[in-house]
C-alpha positions as CSV (number, residue, x, y, z in Angstrom):
1,S,-0.2,-0.3,-0.1
2,A,1.1,3.3,-0.5
3,S,2.5,5.6,2.2
4,I,1.4,8.8,2.8
5,P,4.2,11.3,2.8
6,R,5.1,12.7,6.2
7,T,6.4,16.6,6.3
8,K,8.0,18.2,8.8
9,R,7.0,20.7,10.5
10,S,9.0,23.6,11.4
11,P,9.4,24.4,14.3
12,S,7.9,27.0,16.4
13,P,9.4,30.4,16.7
14,R,10.9,31.2,20.0
15,V,10.6,34.6,20.6
16,S,13.5,36.5,22.4
17,L,12.2,39.6,24.8
18,T,14.5,41.3,27.2
19,V,12.6,43.9,29.0
20,T,15.7,47.0,29.8
21,T,12.8,49.7,30.9
22,E,11.9,50.9,34.3
23,K,8.2,49.5,32.9
24,G,9.3,46.0,33.2
25,V,6.4,43.1,33.3
26,Q,4.4,45.8,32.2
27,S,5.1,46.5,29.0
28,I,5.9,42.5,28.4
29,T,2.0,41.3,27.1
30,R,2.8,44.1,24.6
31,E,5.6,43.5,23.3
32,M,5.1,39.8,22.7
33,I,1.3,40.5,20.9
34,K,3.4,42.8,18.3
35,R,6.1,40.6,17.4
36,L,3.5,37.2,17.0
37,E,1.9,39.8,15.0
38,Q,4.7,40.5,12.8
39,L,6.0,36.4,12.6
40,G,2.1,36.2,11.4
41,G,2.0,38.2,8.8
42,G,-0.7,40.4,10.9
43,H,-3.0,37.6,10.2
44,L,-3.0,35.6,13.5
45,D,-6.2,34.5,14.8
46,E,-8.0,36.6,17.8
47,L,-8.6,33.6,19.9
48,E,-4.8,32.2,20.1
49,I,-3.6,35.8,20.8
50,E,-6.1,35.6,23.9
51,A,-4.9,32.6,24.8
52,K,-1.4,33.6,24.9
53,E,-2.4,37.0,27.2
54,N,-4.2,35.1,29.3
55,E,-1.0,32.2,29.8
56,E,1.5,35.2,30.4
57,E,-0.6,37.2,32.4
58,L,-1.2,34.4,35.2
59,W,2.7,33.4,35.1
60,V,3.1,37.1,35.9
61,E,0.8,37.0,38.5
62,R,2.2,34.3,40.3
63,A,5.8,35.3,40.4
64,L,4.8,38.5,41.9
65,K,3.3,36.7,44.7
66,P,4.5,37.7,48.0
67,G,7.0,35.0,48.7
68,A,7.2,34.7,46.1
69,N,11.3,33.9,44.8
70,G,11.4,34.9,41.9
71,S,12.3,32.3,39.5
72,L,11.2,31.8,35.9
73,R,11.1,27.9,35.3
74,G,8.7,27.0,33.8
75,A,7.7,30.9,32.0
76,P,5.9,30.3,29.0
77,D,8.1,31.3,25.7
78,G,9.0,35.1,25.1
79,L,8.9,35.3,29.1
80,A,11.4,33.1,29.2
81,T,14.4,35.9,29.3
82,I,13.2,38.4,31.4
83,P,15.6,40.1,34.2
84,T,14.3,38.4,37.2
85,R,14.8,41.5,39.0
86,H,12.0,43.1,36.9
87,V,9.8,40.6,38.6
88,K,11.7,41.0,42.2
89,G,11.8,44.7,41.7
90,A,8.2,44.9,40.9
91,I,6.9,44.7,44.8
92,A,10.5,44.8,46.4
93,N,10.1,48.8,45.3
94,G,6.5,49.0,46.4
95,H,5.1,49.1,43.0
96,D,2.8,46.2,42.8
97,V,2.3,45.5,38.7
98,R,0.0,43.1,38.8
99,R,-3.9,44.3,37.4
100,R,-6.6,45.4,40.8
101,P,-10.0,45.1,40.0
102,A,-11.7,48.7,39.3
103,T,-13.0,50.5,43.0
104,P,-16.5,51.0,42.5
105,T,-17.9,54.2,42.5
106,T,-21.2,54.3,43.0
107,S,-22.5,55.7,46.6
108,K,-24.3,53.7,49.1
109,K,-27.5,54.4,49.2
110,V,-28.6,55.8,53.0
111,D,-31.6,54.2,54.5
112,W,-33.3,57.0,56.3
113,E,-35.7,54.8,58.4
114,I,-39.0,57.4,57.5
115,P,-41.3,55.2,59.1
116,R,-39.5,54.5,62.1
117,K,-38.4,58.3,62.3
118,L,-42.2,59.6,62.2
119,L,-43.1,56.9,64.9
120,H,-40.6,58.4,67.2
121,A,-41.1,61.3,66.4
122,S,-44.5,61.2,67.3
123,I,-44.1,59.4,70.3
124,G,-43.1,63.1,71.6
125,F,-46.4,65.2,70.5
126,F,-48.1,62.6,72.3
127,T,-46.4,62.9,75.8
128,I,-46.7,66.9,75.5
129,Y,-50.4,66.1,75.1
130,L,-50.9,63.9,78.4
131,Y,-48.4,65.8,79.8
132,N,-51.1,69.0,79.3
133,T,-54.5,66.9,80.1
134,R,-52.9,65.5,82.7
135,G,-52.7,62.1,82.6
136,D,-52.3,59.6,85.2
137,P,-48.5,58.6,84.9
138,K,-49.3,55.3,86.8
139,I,-51.9,54.7,84.0
140,V,-49.1,55.1,81.2
141,V,-46.6,52.9,83.1
142,F,-49.5,50.3,83.5
143,A,-51.0,50.8,79.1
144,L,-47.0,50.4,78.7
145,S,-46.4,47.4,80.5
146,T,-49.9,45.4,78.9
147,A,-48.8,46.3,75.8
148,L,-45.2,45.0,76.4
149,C,-46.8,41.5,77.7
150,I,-48.3,40.8,74.5
151,I,-45.3,42.6,72.3
152,L,-42.2,40.6,73.9
153,P,-44.0,37.5,73.4
154,A,-44.2,38.0,69.7
155,D,-41.0,38.9,69.6
156,F,-39.8,35.6,70.7
157,L,-42.2,33.8,69.1
158,R,-41.1,35.5,65.3
159,F,-37.3,34.2,66.6
160,R,-38.6,30.2,66.5
161,S,-41.7,30.2,63.9
162,K,-40.8,31.2,60.5
163,R,-44.5,31.3,59.5
164,F,-45.2,34.1,62.5
165,E,-42.1,35.4,61.7
166,R,-42.7,35.8,57.9
167,L,-46.7,37.4,58.9
168,Y,-45.3,40.4,61.8
169,E,-42.2,40.9,59.1
170,R,-45.3,41.6,56.5
171,V,-47.3,43.7,59.4
172,L,-44.4,45.7,61.2
173,G,-41.4,45.5,58.8
174,F,-41.2,48.8,57.7
175,L,-40.5,50.0,61.1
176,M,-37.5,47.2,61.9
177,R,-34.0,47.3,61.2
178,E,-31.9,44.5,59.4
179,C,-30.4,44.3,62.4
180,E,-33.6,43.5,64.2
181,K,-35.1,41.3,61.6
182,A,-31.6,39.1,62.6
183,R,-32.9,35.2,63.8
184,L,-31.4,33.8,67.3
185,S,-30.2,30.1,67.6
186,P,-32.1,27.8,69.6
187,M,-29.4,26.9,71.7
188,F,-30.0,29.6,73.6
189,S,-33.3,28.9,75.7
190,T,-33.6,30.8,79.0
191,I,-34.7,34.5,79.2
192,Y,-31.9,35.5,80.9
193,R,-29.6,34.4,77.4
194,V,-32.2,35.1,75.3
195,L,-31.7,39.1,76.5
196,I,-28.6,39.6,76.0
197,V,-28.1,37.0,72.8
198,A,-31.5,39.3,71.2
199,Q,-30.0,43.0,72.2
200,E,-28.9,43.3,68.5
201,S,-32.1,41.7,67.3
202,I,-35.3,42.2,69.7
203,N,-37.5,45.2,68.4
204,G,-36.7,48.3,69.2
205,V,-40.1,49.5,70.6
206,V,-39.7,46.7,73.2
207,W,-36.2,48.9,74.6
208,Y,-38.4,51.5,73.8
209,I,-41.4,51.0,76.7
210,L,-38.8,49.8,78.9
211,G,-37.1,52.7,78.9
212,V,-40.0,55.4,79.2
213,N,-41.4,52.6,82.1
214,F,-38.6,53.2,84.4
215,V,-38.5,57.1,83.9
216,L,-41.7,57.2,84.9
217,T,-41.7,55.4,87.4
218,F,-38.1,56.3,89.7
219,Y,-37.7,60.5,88.8
220,P,-39.8,63.4,89.3
221,L,-42.3,63.9,86.7
222,D,-41.1,67.1,84.3
223,V,-37.7,64.8,84.8
224,A,-39.1,62.1,83.4
225,V,-41.3,63.8,80.6
226,A,-37.9,65.9,79.6
227,S,-36.1,62.3,79.1
228,I,-38.5,60.8,76.9
229,L,-38.9,64.1,74.6
230,I,-34.8,64.1,74.1
231,L,-35.1,60.0,73.4
232,S,-37.6,60.9,71.3
233,W,-36.5,64.3,69.1
234,A,-32.2,64.5,70.3
235,D,-31.6,61.1,69.1
236,T,-34.6,61.1,65.9
237,A,-32.5,64.3,65.1
238,A,-29.0,63.0,65.7
239,S,-29.8,59.9,63.1
240,T,-31.1,62.1,60.7
241,F,-28.5,64.9,60.7
242,G,-25.6,61.9,61.1
243,R,-27.0,60.5,57.5
244,L,-27.0,64.0,55.7
245,W,-23.6,65.2,57.3
246,G,-22.0,62.5,59.2
247,A,-20.1,62.0,55.9
248,Y,-18.3,65.9,55.7
249,T,-17.8,65.7,59.2
250,P,-15.4,63.5,61.8
251,R,-16.0,60.6,63.5
252,L,-16.3,61.1,67.2
253,P,-13.1,59.8,69.4
254,K,-13.0,56.9,71.0
255,R,-13.4,58.6,74.4
256,T,-14.6,61.6,75.9
257,P,-11.8,64.1,77.4
258,I,-12.0,64.1,80.7
259,L,-14.7,61.0,81.7
260,R,-12.5,58.8,79.5
261,L,-16.9,57.5,78.7
262,P,-16.6,55.3,75.7
263,L,-18.2,56.7,72.4
264,A,-19.8,54.2,69.6
265,P,-16.7,54.8,67.0
266,R,-20.0,54.6,64.1
267,K,-21.0,58.2,65.4
268,S,-20.9,61.3,63.9
269,L,-19.9,65.1,64.7
270,A,-22.8,65.9,62.7
271,G,-24.7,64.0,64.7
272,F,-23.9,65.4,67.9
273,I,-24.0,68.5,67.6
274,A,-27.6,67.7,66.2
275,A,-28.6,65.7,70.0
276,A,-27.0,68.6,71.9
277,V,-28.6,71.5,69.3
278,T,-31.9,69.8,69.9
279,G,-31.7,68.5,73.6
280,S,-31.1,72.0,74.5
281,L,-34.1,73.5,73.3
282,I,-36.5,70.8,74.3
283,A,-35.3,72.1,77.9
284,F,-35.6,75.2,77.4
285,G,-39.2,74.5,75.9
286,F,-40.3,72.3,78.3
287,W,-39.2,73.7,81.6
288,T,-40.3,77.5,80.4
289,Y,-43.8,77.1,78.3
290,V,-45.3,73.6,78.6
291,A,-44.2,72.1,82.9
292,P,-46.0,75.2,84.4
293,V,-49.0,73.2,83.5
294,R,-48.5,71.1,86.5
295,S,-47.4,72.1,90.3
296,G,-44.2,70.2,92.1
297,L,-42.1,70.7,89.4
298,T,-38.2,69.7,89.8
299,W,-37.5,73.7,88.6
300,T,-39.6,76.6,88.2
301,W,-38.8,79.6,86.3
302,E,-39.9,81.9,89.4
303,Q,-38.7,79.5,91.9
304,G,-35.6,78.2,90.7
305,V,-34.6,74.8,92.4
306,A,-36.0,75.2,95.9
307,S,-33.9,74.7,99.1
308,S,-35.9,71.3,101.5
309,A,-33.6,73.8,104.5
310,A,-34.5,78.1,103.2
311,G,-36.9,77.7,100.8
312,A,-34.8,80.8,98.9
313,P,-35.3,80.7,94.9
314,I,-31.7,78.8,93.2
315,A,-31.0,79.1,90.0
316,S,-33.9,81.3,89.1
317,G,-34.5,83.0,86.0
318,W,-33.0,83.4,83.0
319,F,-30.2,81.5,84.8
320,G,-31.0,79.4,85.3
321,I,-32.9,78.1,82.3
322,L,-29.7,78.7,80.4
323,A,-27.8,76.4,82.7
324,I,-30.3,74.0,82.1
325,S,-30.7,74.1,78.6
326,L,-26.6,73.7,78.7
327,V,-26.0,70.7,80.4
328,A,-29.6,68.8,78.8
329,G,-27.7,69.4,75.5
330,L,-24.8,68.0,76.6
331,V,-26.1,65.2,78.3
332,S,-27.9,64.5,75.2
333,A,-25.6,64.3,72.9
334,V,-23.3,62.3,74.9
335,A,-25.7,59.9,76.4
336,E,-27.0,59.4,72.8
337,A,-23.1,58.5,71.3
338,L,-22.4,56.7,74.0
339,D,-20.9,53.1,73.6
340,L,-22.7,50.7,75.9
341,G,-21.6,47.3,73.9
342,S,-25.0,45.6,73.0
343,L,-27.2,47.8,75.0
344,D,-30.0,49.5,73.3
345,D,-29.8,53.3,73.2
346,N,-33.9,53.5,73.4
347,L,-33.3,52.1,76.5
348,T,-30.0,53.5,78.0
349,L,-30.9,56.9,76.5
350,P,-33.6,58.4,78.7
351,I,-32.7,56.7,81.9
352,I,-29.2,58.2,81.7
353,S,-29.9,62.0,80.4
354,G,-33.1,62.1,83.0
355,G,-30.7,60.1,85.6
356,C,-28.2,63.0,85.0
357,L,-30.6,66.1,84.9
358,F,-32.3,64.8,88.0
359,A,-28.4,64.4,89.7
360,M,-28.0,68.0,88.8
361,F,-31.5,69.1,90.5
362,R,-30.2,67.4,93.6
363,F,-26.9,69.0,93.6
364,I,-27.9,72.1,93.0
365,Q,-30.4,71.8,96.3
366,W,-27.8,70.3,98.2
367,F,-24.8,72.8,97.4
368,C,-27.0,75.6,98.3
369,S,-29.3,74.2,101.1
């Protein structure tokens, strides 16, 4: 039978490329493609070129990885003669020439939490209404405690039942943050452990009610109402202006200058100033125009802080109200910015702000007695 003549295939051309410029590895691929096109008469297949590019870039990335010794063993044809100093110097000189992913330029969408903030702020107006209509604080505490007996079991139930969780979030999800929608691990069975672990998951309304009930029970009525207004309006102002202008102002330090109290790192100076201004306006407006509709106040314009011993006016008039407003603003801003671990600010803000105001009145009374 006739044998088919075999033709000897010409060896593939080897390209020796030595880069001596400062660009080094950055110009390897470009020079390789240019020389291959010259050898092939300018009619090389695009897929073949792309495959060679990928092979060369992959080898360069491997050679430039931290810990690589810069060896050229196993390099593709045309790269074997690259001076080793270009590979080692690429990282040694602090200029990593590897291709890096482009940084996204789209800005993060801000969640303004409008329904939540409207509910938050409306509670302040409802509080003033109850105060002006001489509502009984004991009845308010009883009503809130009754609501808590319904809300708290429902909140725990949604952690255990996916079906109830879907129903719960379908009705009230627009008032909740994403962190409040997290599910609890079933390993925590006791209520104590659930409370410790779920403080970032339990609905903020629970902590709101606990904080309001605390101040209405243990503080004088005017101090309690002022602390609820600070919770309702100063916290809302801090959150709103922090989202609006926080990116243009510096972050708060880790601790306060004198007392070294821990501050939340995510808080901004814009939110801090907003809380301080709002807290000052709340104190000024409440004790000047709203509080006098009732008797038995901790501070009045005419009498100031009455001393139990002498009964003489103390810190009354403009001096008293400006001092109270200044302290209230500072306390509101610091209490709102405090970093108390997993404790919710709906619980800590009214307790801390009201406690500081009450302590200030007691100190003035003791100092002037």
